[in-house]
RODO-2510 file (C-alpha; in nm, 4 decimals, decimal comma):
residues 108
     n   res          X          Y          Z
     1     m     7,6284   -18,5738     1,6175
     2     v     7,4682   -18,9113     1,6837
     3     r     7,1002   -18,9763     1,6267
     4     l     6,8852   -19,2712     1,7229
     5     g     6,8750   -19,4905     1,4127
     6     s     6,7046   -19,8073     1,5293
     7     i     6,5763   -19,9992     1,8251
     8     v     6,6521   -20,3713     1,8237
     9     m     6,4087   -20,5600     2,0444
    10     h     6,4367   -20,9209     2,1596
    11     v     6,1224   -21,1299     2,1020
    12     s     6,0454   -21,4930     2,1807
    13     e     5,8548   -21,5755     1,8578
    14     i     5,9185   -21,3689     1,5464
    15     g     5,5911   -21,4575     1,3710
    16     r     5,3730   -21,3493     1,6613
    17     a     5,5815   -21,0367     1,7302
    18     a     5,5908   -20,9274     1,3645
    19     e     5,2145   -20,9695     1,3393
    20     f     5,1519   -20,7720     1,6578
    21     w     5,3905   -20,4837     1,5816
    22     g     5,2827   -20,4730     1,2177
    23     r     4,9218   -20,4198     1,3238
    24     a     5,0080   -20,1924     1,6164
    25     l     5,2174   -19,9591     1,3987
    26     e     5,0405   -20,0064     1,0632
    27     s     4,9570   -19,6387     1,0143
    28     q     5,3200   -19,5273     1,0650
    29     y     5,5479   -19,8249     0,9831
    30     e     5,5793   -20,0895     0,7146
    31     l     5,7424   -20,4310     0,7272
    32     v     6,0356   -20,4248     0,4832
    33     h     6,2208   -20,7429     0,5828
    34     r     6,1221   -21,0719     0,7415
    35     d     6,3126   -21,3977     0,7764
    36     h     6,3056   -21,6954     1,0151
    37     n     6,4349   -21,4999     1,3179
    38     s     6,4027   -21,1279     1,2457
    39     a     6,1736   -20,8568     1,1117
    40     t     6,2454   -20,4932     1,0283
    41     f     5,9944   -20,2091     1,0172
    42     f     6,0714   -19,8728     0,8523
    43     p     5,8745   -19,5498     0,8942
    44     k     5,6352   -19,4972     0,6032
    45     d     5,6937   -19,1212     0,5827
    46     g     6,0682   -19,1027     0,5270
    47     p     6,3457   -19,0874     0,7837
    48     g     6,2911   -19,1954     1,1387
    49     v     6,3715   -19,4639     1,3910
    50     v     6,3724   -19,8202     1,2528
    51     l     6,2264   -20,1027     1,4631
    52     q     6,4041   -20,4375     1,4381
    53     l     6,2691   -20,7500     1,6049
    54     t     6,4955   -21,0492     1,6627
    55     e     6,4776   -21,3848     1,8358
    56     r     6,8466   -21,3561     1,9161
    57     n     6,9087   -21,1910     2,2504
    58     q     7,0569   -20,8745     2,1040
    59     m     6,8413   -20,5993     2,2496
    60     h     7,0175   -20,2674     2,1885
    61     l     6,9994   -19,9240     2,0285
    62     d     7,1756   -19,8207     1,7088
    63     l     7,3169   -19,4681     1,7077
    64     n     7,3945   -19,3364     1,3593
    65     t     7,6553   -19,0889     1,2399
    66     d     7,7192   -18,9445     0,8941
    67     s     8,0862   -19,0351     0,8446
    68     l     8,3726   -19,2469     0,9760
    69     e     8,5343   -18,9364     1,1216
    70     e     8,2169   -18,8390     1,3023
    71     n     8,1775   -19,1977     1,4196
    72     a     8,5254   -19,1990     1,5782
    73     a     8,4665   -18,8605     1,7425
    74     e     8,1319   -18,9728     1,8861
    75     i     8,2833   -19,2925     2,0243
    76     k     8,5469   -19,0861     2,2069
    77     r     8,2772   -18,8456     2,3313
    78     l     8,0601   -19,1310     2,4556
    79     e     8,3580   -19,2921     2,6297
    80     s     8,4247   -18,9614     2,8063
    81     l     8,0651   -18,9756     2,9331
    82     g     8,1179   -19,3215     3,0819
    83     a     8,0441   -19,5631     2,7965
    84     r     8,2806   -19,8518     2,7324
    85     r     8,3536   -20,0696     2,4310
    86     v     8,2210   -20,4262     2,4314
    87     d     8,3442   -20,7292     2,2367
    88     w     8,0533   -20,8363     2,0168
    89     p     8,1091   -21,1545     1,8134
    90     y     7,7967   -21,1117     1,5970
    91     r     7,9169   -20,7918     1,4254
    92     p     8,2912   -20,7360     1,4743
    93     d     8,2780   -20,4592     1,2099
    94     v     8,0386   -20,2407     1,4137
    95     p     8,1519   -20,0633     1,7326
    96     v     7,9398   -20,1961     2,0191
    97     m     7,9375   -20,0066     2,3460
    98     a     7,7687   -20,0246     2,6841
    99     d     7,6352   -19,7354     2,8865
   100     p     7,7280   -19,7071     3,2571
   101     d     7,4439   -19,9488     3,3436
   102     g     7,5579   -20,2068     3,0883
   103     n     7,2879   -20,1395     2,8268
   104     l     7,4234   -20,2103     2,4800
   105     f     7,4263   -19,9773     2,1807
   106     c     7,6035   -19,9656     1,8455
   107     v     7,7622   -19,6608     1,6892
   108     c     7,7068   -19,6999     1,3155
***
């Protein structure tokens, strides 16, 4: 079974976006990574959806599975629902797919 693991959101200026989302979500999320073009926020109270901000135009969802076998089965299931695989040069090791409207997501 897949579960929503993270939301990757495109931003125009990482400093401004990290400051805004850090303050907006401060009671529930904490900033755990920040570099020159990305920031990652994890839920403070254990498991949950991770928020990643990036200046690279890579807006997408990450769907997580628990094993390689489950990952392969979910990819086949998602393809049967109308998803298609997409060539993604940034992470050739991660299966990137598009929904019927072309919205990107990874199956990790």
